[in-house]
N, C-alpha and C positions, 0 to 999 in steps of 0.2 A: 588625336588627343580625345580623351574621354569626357563627357559633360559630366557636372557634379551630379552626384545620386545615382551614377551608373558605374558597374564595376566590370572591368575589363576580364573577357575570358581568355586564358592562355592557349586554349585549345583551338581557337580561330573562329569560334561560333560567335553569333551576335552578342553585343554587352548585355548583361543582366541588370536590371532596373533594382536599385537598393531602395529599401523603405526604412523609415524611422519608426521607433515606438510612439505611443500615444503621447501628446504634449503633457499630460498629468504626470508623467513618470518622474520628471525632476523633483516632485514634491516628496516621492517616496526615497529618491537616492539622496536627498539633501539631508536625510537623518543619519546618514554614515558617519560624519565627524562628531555628531551629538553622542552616537552610540558609543564610540571609541571613549568620549570623556566619561560616559556612564558606566562602561566597562572598567575604567581605572577606578572610579569611586566604588564599585562593588568589590573589586579586587583588593582594594587598600582603604576602608572605609575610615580608619584612624587618620591616616595620612590625608585624605580627603577633607575631613571634618577641620583639621588643623589648618590647611590651606584656605578653607572657607572663612574661618573666624578672623584671619589676617586681612581679608579683603575689605576694603571701604566700600560704601555705596557707589562712589564714583568709579572706582576701579571696576566694580561688578557691572555698572552701565556700560563702561568703555569695552569690556570683554564681550558682553552680549552684543554691543555695536559691532565688533569685530567676527564674532562668531556666527551671527545670523547671515550676514551678507556672503561670509566664506561659505558657510553650508549650502546656500541658495546657489553659489557660483559652481561649487562642486557639483550640485544636482544638475544644474543646466549643461555644464560641459560633458559630464558623464552621458547624459541623454543625446547631446549633439553629436559625440563621436561614437555613438552605437548605432550601426545599420545591420539590416539582415536582408538576405535575398534568397530566392527559391530558384534553383536551376533544374535542369533535367533530371539530375541524380541526386542532389544533396540541398540541405539548408545551410546557407553560410551565414554566420554572425560575426560581425567584425567590431571589437570593442577597444578601448584604450586611448589615452590622451598623449602620454609620453611613450609607453610601451604598448606597441600595437598587438592585438591577439585576434586571430581568425579561427574560429570553429567551424569545423566542416562535418556536418552531421548526415551521413548517408541514408537516404530514405528508406532503403531495404533493410536497414538496421532498426528502425524505428518500430517498437513493439506496441506502444500505447500513445495517445495523444489526449490529454485530459484539459479542459477548460474549467478554471476556479475562479471564484469571485469573493474575496474577503468582503466584510461589511461594508467598509469605506469605499471599495472598488465598486460595490453594487450601487452605492450613492452617485459615485461619479460616472457610471456607466461604462466601466473598463474592466478587463478579465485578464488573468494569467493563462499561457498557454504552456503546459508542461509536457515534456517529452521523455517517454521511456526508451532508452536506447540500449542495445545489446553491448555488453562489456562495461558499462558504466554502473557505479553504486548509487549514484545521485541523479535525479531528474534534472535535464537541460530545461531551462525556462526562458519565455519571453514576456516581460512584464514591463510595462502593461500595453496592452492593445485595446482598441475599442471592442465592445462586446460582440458587436456584429461582425467585426474585422476578424477577431480571434475565431469565431466558429466558421467564418467563410476561409480563413487561412488553414485551419483544421481539416476542412473538407478537400481544400485544394491538395495538401500534402498526403493525405490518404488516397486521393484519386491518383496522384502520381505515383505513389507507392504500389497502387493496384496495376500500374502499367498503362494509364491513360495518357495520350499525348499532352505535351505541355500547353499547346494552344488550346486544348478542350478542357483541360483539368480544371480550371477555375470556372468552368460552366457546369460541371457535374453537380455541385452543390452538396449538401450534407445528405447522406443517405437516409431515407425514410425509416422510421422508428415505430414499431408496434409495442404498446404498453402490454406487458405480461402481468405486472402485479404492483401494488403500492402498499407499503405497511402503514396502517392508520397510526397516529400520534398516540392513541389511547392504548392500543396494543403494545406499541414500542415501551411506553411509560411503565405498563403492568410488567412486561418482561424484564426490566431493569430492576424493579421493585423485587422481583422474584430471583434475581441473581445474587448468588451468595457472596461475592466480593464486596459488595457495598456494606452488607450487614456484618461481614467478617471484619472489615476495618473499623467499623462503629463499636463492634464488641470488643476488639483489642484495644481502641481508644478508651472505652468506658472501664476496663480493668487496669490499664496501664497507667493513665494519667492520675487517678487517684492514689495509686501506689507511689507514683514518682512524687507527688506533693507531700505524702506522709514521710517519705524518706529524706527528702532534700529540702522542702518548704520554700522552694524557689521558683517564683513564678516564670522566669525565663527558661528555666529547665523543662516546665511543663509546656510552655508554648513552644520551644524548640522541638519537642518530640510531637506534641499534639498536632502543630498545623501541618506536617507531612501526612500524618494519619488521616486527619479530616481531608486534606487535599486528595488523597489516594480514593477515599470514599466518594468525595465529589467528582473525581475523574471518572469512575467507574459507573456513576449515575447521571448526574446532571451533565457532566462532559459528553458522554456518549449519547445523552438525548439530544443535546444541541448539534452535535456532529451527524447523528444517523436520523434526524428529523426528516419526515416527507421522503422516505426512502423509495424511490421509484425505479423499477427496473423494466427495460424495454429491449426489443429484438430487432437489430438492423443486419444490413449485409456486412458490415465492418466489425461486428462483434455485439456483445450485449452491452447496453447502455445503463448507466447508472447515474442518477440525480439525487443529490441529498444535502442537507445541511439547513440550519434555521438561520444563523449568523452568517456563515461562511458558505455560500453555495458552490457545490462541485459538480462538474458534468464529466464522468469517467467512462471509460470503455475498456471492457474485458477483451483482449485481443483474441481473434480466433486461432485455435490450433497451439496456444502457447500455454493453457493450462496444463500443469503438471499434476496436481494433486488437489483432491477436493475434500474437505473434511465436513462432515454432519455433527455438530456439537450439541449435546442435549443436557442440560443442567438439571438437577434432580428436581427442582421445584417446577420445571416447565413440562414434566412428563404428564401430567394428568390433563393438561390443555393440548397435548400432542403438538408441541411447539419445537423447533430446532432452529440453530443457527447454521449458516451455510459460509464456510471460510474457504480461501484459494491459495495455492502456490502457483504463481505465474512466472514462467522464465522471463527476465530482462524487464520486469515490472514490480513495482511496489505495492500494488492494489492487491489487497489481502482478503477483503470481505465482499461477497456476493449478495448475502441477505441477513440482517441483523436478527430477524425472527421472522418465522413463517410456518403455517401448518406442514407436518411431514410429507403429506401427500403432494402438496405444492412444491415443497423443496426438491423431491425426488423428480418431479417433472422438469424443474429449472435444470437440475444436474444433467438430466438427459438431454437438455440443450446444450450445455456446456461441453460435456463428453459424448458426442453423437455414438450410438451403438451400444452404450453404458447404462444398465439398470442397476439400482441399488440393491443387493443381495437382501432377501428376506431374513428375519432373525434365525429361523431354523437352519438356514444354510451355513451358520457358522459353528466351527468345532471349537471347542475349549480345550485348554492345555489338560495334560493328564493329571490325575490327583496328586502323583509324586511332585507336581510343580509347586505345591502349598509350602514345601520345605524350603524352597527358594524365595517365593514371595508369598508370606502368609496373607491369608483374607483375599487380598487384592488380585491374587491370581485368577479368580473367578470372572474378573472383569475383562480379561483378555480373549480374543477369538480370532479366527481366519476363515476366510472363504476366498476361493480363487475360480473365477468363471472363465468363460473363452474371451473376454474382453477385459476384466479388471482384476487387480490385486487388491483385496480389501482386509484391512486389519482394524480390530476394534480394541479399545481399551478404557479402562475406568469404570467404577462402580456408582460413585455418587455422580460425578460428571462424566458422562458416555462421550466418547469421541470416535467416530468411525472414519477412517481415512481410504479414500479411493484412487488407486493409481492405474491408468490405463497400461497395458503391457507395452504399448509402443513408447510411452514415455520413460520407461526404466533404463536407466544409464548404466547401472551395475548393480550386482548382487553378492552380498557377503553373507557368511555364517559366522556367528561368534558364540563361543561357548567357554565360560569360566570352569575353574576346578569344582565348585559346588554344584554348577549345572551338571557337569561332566558325572559327577557321583550320582545324581539323581536322574540321568539319562535324557536331559532336555537341552534345547539350544535356542537361539535367537536368529532369525532371518532378517536382514536388513536390506532393503531395496532402496537405492538413491535415485534420485530424478534431476532433471535438468535445472531445476530452480534452486539448487544447492540444499535441497531437503533429503530427509530421510523417513521412511515409513518402516516401521519394525513389527514382524510378527514374533511376539514374545512367547517363551516357554512352550515351544513345539516338541514333541518326541523327536529325539536325535536321528533316528532312521528316516522320518517323515521331513525333518528340516534338510537333510542331506538329498533327498529326492526333490524336494521344493527347490533347492538350490539349482540342481541341474535342469528341471523343467522350467523355472522362470527364465533362465538364461535363453531357453530355446524359444519361449514364447515372446521375450522381448525382441529377439531377432527377427522373428516372423512378423511381430507387429510393426516394427519399424519399416520392414521391406513393404508392407502393405498399405502403410499410413498415407493419407493425402498430404500434398505439400502444405504447409503454411503460408497463406497468402491474403492479404487485406482482400475484401470484396470479392472472394472466391465464390 
């Protein structure tokens, strides 16, 4: 007979102690029935309005008297019947009142573990634990845990994934982190003001909204068009400032640590060896200041931003940490497409370029907003050559390099003979790179 809170192990090993989420969790889950009603009201606003007009004060009070206890009971029961346990090889999460569901998350398939704290969670002293797992499009999460417990559990899971014995894994603690850089809020604010997306949406709104008013004289039409435009401008400026505020990058044995957020605080990790592509993005108005943005494609992870803004020299030093042995090729190392490519892509053909070193495949594109993509040869999964009839007529072709993060980097408008040679050479470089690459392992 197994004691309450202990899960039997069918392999014959000692039972595994189960744990519950933080007691504040029912308050979060109690919103589910209310969210269903709100969803119905948004889906059918006319029907919802008709139903509300039929309700008397007494009926409304009785309804609230039933809904609030029912929501509270649902939140409590969903919390009471949710347990998790850490075994030698996996994290088990058991949920469900009527229909039981047990998730088995194998530790070796975990790619990243992030700790996030929305604003109200910070006030309550709790946090979410989000796990990036190979083969899943959506992050698994444990919400909520005490802030200290979440960090301790993250450290324990990483220690077990790294091969520490179960009896000592919980004693390892969080790996020490050394700060590499911090983005000052003033620099972040200026960089967002110099980003074209914000001003582009404001310009579109300034032109389109007066035109709509002139044509329709309908306030609702103007609002319906204006709110999304202003919302997009706000998301690309204020929204990004709030999300990327106090961006701090640190280095630790389990990867690069990222902390950021003004209202919702996030503690993320870029897992070692899982970065497939690094992009250095350089908007037009950033060039005089020498700033770049560093983006990532990470296999099995949704983390896609490494640095929101940084001096180019600092960004290149960070790239060398993310991709050991890789240096960013200098501008003179890139070869442009032949002049015949101007008939395939007028004007913009000048923005494309290619450089291949012993360690990396580097493709550049863009005139106004430059983007340089770096793919280590060991991360290349397949290479393809594409040539349409118009390209064939002008003797150029595109070479596509596919990575393990379902991404593609393209060297556009290369001379046809060079593209064929590049196809064969890159396939050989990829085989050699994978053979010599170090294994991906936490805390290696």
